[in-house]
C-alpha positions in Angstrom: 19.2 -3.1 -6.1 20.6 -5.9 -3.9 23.8 -7.4 -5.2 24.9 -11.0 -5.4 27.5 -10.4 -2.7 24.9 -9.0 -0.3 22.5 -11.9 -1.0 25.3 -14.3 -0.2 26.0 -12.5 3.1 22.3 -12.8 4.1 22.1 -16.4 2.9 25.0 -17.2 5.3 23.2 -15.7 8.2 20.1 -17.7 7.3 22.1 -20.9 7.0 23.7 -20.2 10.4 20.2 -20.0 12.0 19.2 -23.2 10.1 22.2 -25.2 11.3 21.9 -23.7 14.8 18.4 -25.3 15.2 16.0 -22.6 14.1 14.3 -23.9 11.0 10.9 -22.0 10.9 11.3 -19.2 8.4 9.0 -16.8 10.4 11.0 -17.5 13.6 14.3 -16.8 11.8 13.0 -13.5 10.3 11.5 -12.5 13.6 14.8 -13.0 15.5 16.8 -11.3 12.7 14.3 -8.4 13.0 15.1 -8.0 16.7 18.8 -7.9 15.9 18.5 -5.5 13.1 16.5 -3.1 15.3 19.0 -3.3 18.1 21.7 -2.4 15.6 19.5 0.5 14.4 19.0 1.8 17.9 22.7 2.1 18.3 23.0 3.9 14.9 20.3 6.4 15.9 22.1 7.0 19.2 25.4 7.6 17.3 23.7 10.1 15.0 22.3 12.0 18.1 25.7 12.1 19.6 27.3 13.4 16.5 24.7 16.1 16.2 25.2 17.1 19.8 28.9 17.3 19.4 28.5 19.4 16.3 26.2 21.8 18.0 28.0 21.6 21.3 24.7 20.9 23.1 23.4 18.0 25.2 22.0 15.0 23.4 18.3 15.4 22.6 16.2 12.4 23.9 19.0 9.9 24.1 18.2 6.3 23.6 20.9 5.1 25.9 22.3 6.7 29.0 25.4 6.2 31.1 23.9 3.2 32.9 23.2 1.0 29.9 26.0 1.7 27.3 26.9 -2.0 27.4 23.6 -2.7 25.7 24.6 -0.9 22.5 25.4 -3.0 19.4 28.8 -1.3 18.9 29.8 -2.1 22.5 28.8 -5.8 22.7 29.3 -7.0 19.1 33.0 -8.0 19.7 32.5 -9.5 23.1 32.9 -13.2 23.9 29.8 -15.3 22.9 28.9 -16.2 26.5 29.0 -12.5 27.5 26.8 -11.4 24.6 24.3 -14.1 25.3 24.1 -13.2 29.0 23.6 -9.5 28.0 20.7 -10.5 25.9 19.0 -12.9 28.3 19.5 -11.3 31.7 16.9 -9.1 33.4 17.2 -5.5 32.1 19.5 -6.8 29.4 19.5 -6.1 25.6 16.2 -7.8 24.9 14.4 -6.3 27.9 15.6 -2.9 26.8 14.2 -3.5 23.3 10.8 -4.5 24.7 10.6 -1.8 27.4 13.0 1.1 27.5 13.3 1.3 23.7 9.6 2.1 23.5 10.3 5.6 24.7 12.2 6.4 21.6 11.3 3.9 18.9 7.9 3.1 17.4 8.9 -0.5 16.7 9.1 -1.4 20.4 5.4 -0.8 20.9 4.8 -4.1 19.0 7.1 -6.1 21.2 4.5 -7.3 23.7 4.8 -11.1 23.9 8.0 -11.1 21.9 10.4 -14.0 22.8 14.1 -14.2 22.3 14.8 -17.7 20.8 18.4 -17.8 19.8 19.4 -20.9 21.8 23.2 -20.8 22.1 25.9 -18.2 22.7 27.8 -19.5 19.7 24.9 -18.9 17.3 24.1 -15.5 18.7 27.7 -14.3 18.4 28.0 -15.8 14.9 24.9 -14.0 13.7 25.8 -10.7 15.4 29.1 -10.8 13.6 27.5 -11.5 10.3 24.9 -8.8 10.6 27.6 -6.3 11.6 29.3 -6.8 8.2 26.1 -6.3 6.2 26.2 -2.7 4.8 23.0 -0.9 5.7 24.0 2.7 5.7 21.2 4.0 3.4 17.5 3.5 3.2 17.5 1.7 -0.1 20.0 -0.9 1.0 18.2 -1.4 4.3 14.9 -1.9 2.5 16.4 -4.2 -0.1 18.0 -6.4 2.6 14.7 -6.8 4.4 12.8 -7.4 1.2 15.2 -10.2 0.3 14.7 -11.7 3.8 11.0 -11.6 3.4 11.4 -13.4 0.1 12.4 -16.4 2.2 8.9 -16.6 3.5 7.5 -17.0 0.0 9.6 -20.2 -0.4 8.4 -21.6 2.9 5.3 -23.4 1.9 2.5 -22.7 4.4 3.9 -19.3 5.3 3.6 -18.0 1.7 0.1 -16.5 2.2 1.7 -13.6 4.0 3.4 -12.3 0.9 2.0 -10.9 -2.3 4.3 -11.0 -5.3 6.0 -7.6 -5.5 5.3 -7.1 -9.2 1.6 -7.6 -8.6 1.7 -5.0 -5.7 3.5 -2.6 -8.1 0.8 -3.2 -10.8 -2.0 -2.3 -8.4 -0.1 0.8 -7.1 0.7 2.0 -10.7 -3.0 1.7 -11.5 -4.3 3.7 -8.6 -1.4 6.2 -8.5 -1.2 7.3 -4.9 -0.7 11.0 -4.1 0.9 12.9 -1.2 -2.6 13.7 0.2 -3.7 10.1 0.5 -4.1 8.1 3.6 -3.2 4.6 2.5 -4.4 1.5 4.4 -4.0 -2.3 4.2 -6.5 -3.9 6.7 -4.6 -7.3 6.3 -1.2 -5.8 6.3 1.0 -8.9 6.8 4.6 -7.9 6.0 3.3 -4.4 4.9 4.2 -5.0 1.3 1.5 -2.7 -0.1 2.4 0.1 2.3 6.1 -0.2 1.5 5.3 -0.2 -2.2 3.2 2.8 -1.9 5.9 4.7 0.1 8.4 3.9 -2.7 5.9 5.2 -5.3 5.4 8.4 -3.4 9.2 8.9 -3.1 9.6 8.4 -6.8 6.9 10.8 -7.9 6.9 13.4 -5.2 10.5 13.8 -4.3 10.5 17.6 -4.2 7.2 17.8 -2.3 8.6 15.6 0.4 11.0 18.4 1.4 8.0 20.4 2.7 7.8 19.9 6.5 4.0 19.4 6.5 4.1 16.9 3.7 6.9 15.0 5.4 5.0 15.0 8.7 2.0 13.5 7.0 4.2 11.0 5.2 5.9 9.8 8.3 3.0 9.8 10.8 -0.4 9.6 9.1 -0.2 8.4 5.5 0.3 4.6 6.2 -2.2 2.6 8.1 -2.4 -1.2 8.6 -4.1 -3.8 10.7 -2.7 -7.2 11.6 -3.7 -9.5 14.5 -0.7 -11.9 14.2 1.9 -10.4 16.6 4.8 -11.9 14.7 3.7 -10.4 11.4 3.0 -7.0 12.8 6.6 -6.8 14.1 7.9 -7.9 10.8 5.6 -5.4 8.9 6.6 -2.6 11.3 10.3 -3.3 10.7 9.8 -3.4 6.9 8.3 0.0 7.0 10.9 1.5 9.3 13.8 0.2 7.2 12.1 1.8 4.2 12.1 5.1 5.9 8.7 5.3 7.6 9.5 6.1 11.2 6.0 6.0 12.7 3.7 3.8 10.7 0.1 3.6 12.0 -0.1 -0.2 12.5 -2.7 -1.7 14.8 -2.5 -5.1 16.4 -6.2 -5.9 16.1 -8.5 -8.2 14.3 -9.6 -6.0 11.4 -13.1 -7.6 11.2 -13.9 -7.3 14.9 -15.7 -4.4 16.7 -12.3 -3.7 18.4 -11.1 -2.2 15.1 -12.5 1.2 16.0 -9.8 3.1 14.2 -10.8 2.1 10.7 -14.1 4.0 9.9 -13.9 6.4 7.0 -10.2 7.0 7.6 -8.6 5.9 4.4 -8.6 7.6 1.0 -6.9 4.6 -0.6 -7.0 0.9 0.3 -4.6 -1.7 -1.2 -5.0 -5.2 0.0 -4.8 -8.9 -0.5 -7.1 -10.2 2.3 -7.1 -13.8 3.5 -9.1 -16.1 1.2 -9.6 -19.2 3.3 -11.7 -19.9 6.3 -14.8 -18.6 7.9 -15.3 -16.7 11.1 -17.7 -16.9 14.0 -20.5 -14.5 13.0 -20.7 -13.1 16.6 -17.0 -12.0 16.4 -17.6 -9.8 13.4 -18.4 -6.1 13.6 -22.2 -5.6 13.1 -21.5 -2.7 10.6 -19.7 -5.1 8.3 -22.5 -7.7 8.6 -25.0 -5.0 7.6 -23.2 -4.8 4.3 -22.7 -8.5 3.7 -24.2 -11.2 5.9 -21.5 -13.9 5.7 -18.8 -15.8 7.5 -16.5 -15.9 4.6 -13.4 -13.7 5.2 -13.0 -12.7 1.5 -16.5 -11.2 1.5 -16.3 -9.6 4.9 -13.0 -7.8 4.0 -14.7 -6.2 1.0 -17.4 -4.9 3.4 -14.7 -3.7 5.8 -12.9 -1.8 3.1 -16.1 0.0 2.2 -16.5 0.9 5.9 -13.0 2.2 6.2 -12.9 4.3 3.0 -13.7 8.0 3.1 -16.3 9.1 0.6 -14.5 9.3 -2.7 -11.8 6.9 -1.5 -10.5 4.3 -3.9 -9.6 0.6 -3.5 -7.6 -2.1 -5.4 -8.2 -5.5 -3.8 -7.1 -9.0 -4.7 -9.9 -11.5 -4.4 -10.3 -15.2 -5.3 -12.3 -15.9 -8.5 -15.2 -17.3 -6.4 -16.1 -13.8 -5.3 -16.7 -12.9 -9.0 -19.3 -15.5 -9.8 -20.4 -17.1 -6.5 -24.1 -17.7 -6.5 -24.8 -17.5 -2.8 -26.9 -14.7 -1.3 -23.8 -13.2 0.3 -21.7 -13.3 -2.9 -24.4 -11.5 -4.9 -25.0 -9.1 -2.0 -21.5 -7.8 -1.9 -21.2 -7.5 -5.7 -24.5 -5.7 -5.9 -23.3 -3.3 -3.2 -20.1 -2.4 -5.1 -21.8 -2.1 -8.4 -25.1 -0.4 -7.5 -24.1 1.7 -4.5 -20.5 2.4 -5.3 -18.5 2.7 -8.5 -16.8 -0.4 -9.9 -14.2 0.6 -12.4 -12.2 -2.6 -13.3 -11.8 -6.3 -13.0 -8.4 -7.7 -13.8 -8.5 -11.5 -14.2 -5.1 -13.0 -13.2 -3.8 -16.5 -14.2 -3.8 -19.2 -11.5 0.0 -19.4 -11.4 0.5 -15.9 -10.0 0.7 -17.1 -6.4 2.7 -20.3 -7.1 4.6 -22.2 -5.7 2.5 -21.9 -2.5 -1.0 -21.5 -3.9 -2.6 -22.2 -7.3 -5.9 -20.4 -6.7 -7.2 -18.2 -9.5 -7.5 -14.6 -8.5 -8.6 -11.2 -9.8 -8.1 -7.5 -8.8 -11.1 -5.3 -8.2 -10.8 -1.5 -8.5 -13.6 0.6 -7.1 -14.5 3.9 -5.6 -16.7 4.6 -2.6 -19.5 6.9 -3.6 -22.5 5.7 -1.6 -24.6 6.9 -4.5 -23.7 4.5 -7.4 -22.0 5.6 -10.5 -21.0 2.3 -12.2 -21.8 2.7 -15.9 -19.3 0.5 -17.6 -16.8 -1.9 -16.1 -13.4 -2.5 -17.7 -12.3 -6.2 -17.9 -8.8 -7.4 -18.6 -7.8 -11.0 -19.2 -4.2 -11.1 -17.9 -2.5 -14.2 -19.4 1.2 -13.5 -18.4 2.8 -11.5 -15.6 6.5 -11.8 -16.7 7.1 -15.1 -15.0 6.4 -18.7 -15.8 3.2 -20.0 -14.3 4.7 -23.1 -12.8 6.3 -23.6 -9.4 9.6 -22.3 -10.5 8.3 -18.9 -11.6 11.3 -18.1 -13.8 11.3 -14.7 -15.6 9.9 -14.8 -19.2 9.3 -12.2 -21.9 5.5 -12.4 -22.0 4.1 -9.8 -19.7 0.7 -8.1 -19.8 1.4 -5.8 -16.8 2.7 -2.7 -18.7 -0.2 -3.0 -21.1 -2.7 -3.2 -18.2 -1.3 0.0 -16.6 -1.3 1.9 -19.9 -4.8 0.9 -20.9 -6.3 1.6 -17.5 -4.9 5.2 -17.6 -6.7 5.7 -21.0 -10.0 4.0 -20.5 -11.8 6.2 -23.1 -9.9 4.4 -25.9 -11.0 1.0 -24.5 -14.6 1.7 -25.5 -13.7 0.9 -29.1 -12.4 -2.6 -28.3 -14.5 -5.7 -28.9 -15.1 -8.6 -26.5 -12.8 -10.8 -28.5 -9.9 -8.6 -27.4 -7.8 -9.1 -24.2 -9.5 -6.0 -22.6 -13.0 -4.5 -23.2 -15.8 -2.6 -21.6 -19.1 -4.1 -20.4 -22.2 -1.9 -19.7 -23.5 -2.2 -16.2 -26.9 -3.4 -17.6 -25.3 -6.5 -19.0 -23.8 -7.2 -15.6 -27.1 -6.7 -13.7 -28.8 -9.0 -16.3 -26.3 -11.7 -15.4 -27.0 -11.6 -11.6 -24.0 -9.3 -11.1 -21.6 -12.0 -12.3 -18.1 -10.4 -12.8 -16.2 -13.4 -14.2 -14.6 -12.4 -17.5 -15.6 -15.6 -19.2 -19.3 -14.5 -18.9 -18.6 -11.6 -21.2 -15.6 -12.5 -23.3 -16.4 -13.7 -26.8 -14.2 -16.4 -28.3 -13.8 -16.5 -32.1 -13.6 -20.1 -33.3 -11.6 -20.8 -36.5 -13.6 -23.0 -38.9 -11.8 -26.3 -39.7 -12.7 -28.2 -42.9 -12.1 -32.0 -42.9 -12.2 -34.6 -45.7 -15.3 -36.8 -46.0 -15.0 -40.1 -44.0 -15.0 -42.1 -47.3 -12.0 -40.2 -48.6 -10.1 -40.6 -45.3 -10.8 -44.4 -45.5 -9.4 -44.6 -49.0 -6.3 -42.7 -47.9 -5.8 -45.2 -45.0 -6.3 -48.2 -47.4 -3.6 -46.7 -49.8 -1.2 -46.3 -46.9 -1.8 -49.9 -45.9 -1.1 -51.2 -49.4 2.2 -49.1 -49.5 3.2 -50.5 -46.1 2.5 -54.1 -47.1 4.6 -53.7 -50.3 7.5 -52.2 -48.4 7.3 -55.0 -45.8 7.4 -57.6 -48.7 10.5 -56.0 -50.1 12.2 -56.0 -46.7 11.6 -59.7 -46.3 13.0 -60.4 -49.7 16.2 -58.6 -48.8 16.6 -60.8 -45.7 15.9 -64.1 -47.5 
């Protein structure tokens, strides 16, 4: 858990960037990402040196050699500002090393194509290097917490907030699907890799002993976590997030997930967790024909559902955040994708979330769909849950509150047999697939939820009029008495 003191240290670094002329939150986090990774390369080299000294053997696959020792964090961090800045910006300097030479020994560097060093002055660079040097990042938990806190800055940055799904909503979805050590987990709209990081933490919590096995660890480090992201800044941020959470070789692809170029995502994943982009439409010609064969649309939220079906192995599961419009949209494409998931796959649950979940940067109403790829149907009953509280106020402030449906959702989803007894006036209930088909595959909870109205009995109008007349007489008498007192 990140402490107040650590938050204060990070806030000071952020403030230094801000006052130094870098005000775009994504730019600040990207530049800090570079610095954190440069520091990490030095720490990895130090660990290799210590191991070599202990075993009295040469260093295995050294990151730095005798010709570039000056590029190490521990060597330049106490130098004069002008010297540090020159080391970063010169040809074959620190930044060039990170982009090129570092790729031989570090997975993060493969995402550095097109990266730009943007810290403008020696003073700011030296100031930030000194501050980052004092941030304790010895263990995985602290490193991960520091970066998560940094990413939280995106959420408060207005238009950049779409890159970040609230962490408690991510955890809700992960707790519902319960990843295993055999899974291949994918997010085709990875952003800052929040779903992948959350899944890795769940695996560590529930399979601690199994991770000591070499084969399990190899799968965990190199094959378990997949993601696609076409924004080069976000893929660097997402890669660093995973690396600082202990995933050394995440399978991230810098590709438009919906295009034909995304050849690596066909029946690869056993579990998909995603919050695809809601807004915008694409040029139909740019979309993979296999996706269009499932849903003929330009809307990204519909295309991503088809993409997920394409990417899942048979028997693979998915938990996906969608805008409410996907649940009840009447267009041919909307009905087409719902029909595909309900009739040809197995839809298990629809969690309706309140519109304030994504505030302060978005007020859209959303839901979570949970389904399994079967290619042979299997939907018999669908579980609906009307989430009304997520533990935070639903205004722009999003302050913690007591009301929270999330624990109840997880508990009930893990015991769906008991849900069959609940009625449609309850917060959660089952709906037979026939009812959904009869309603044109509408999945909005309000279509099926029954509201009990309390009967109110009012007096007859003549009685109410008499009561008003009595009150008027009393008021006139009191007014007469007041005037007499003032005479």
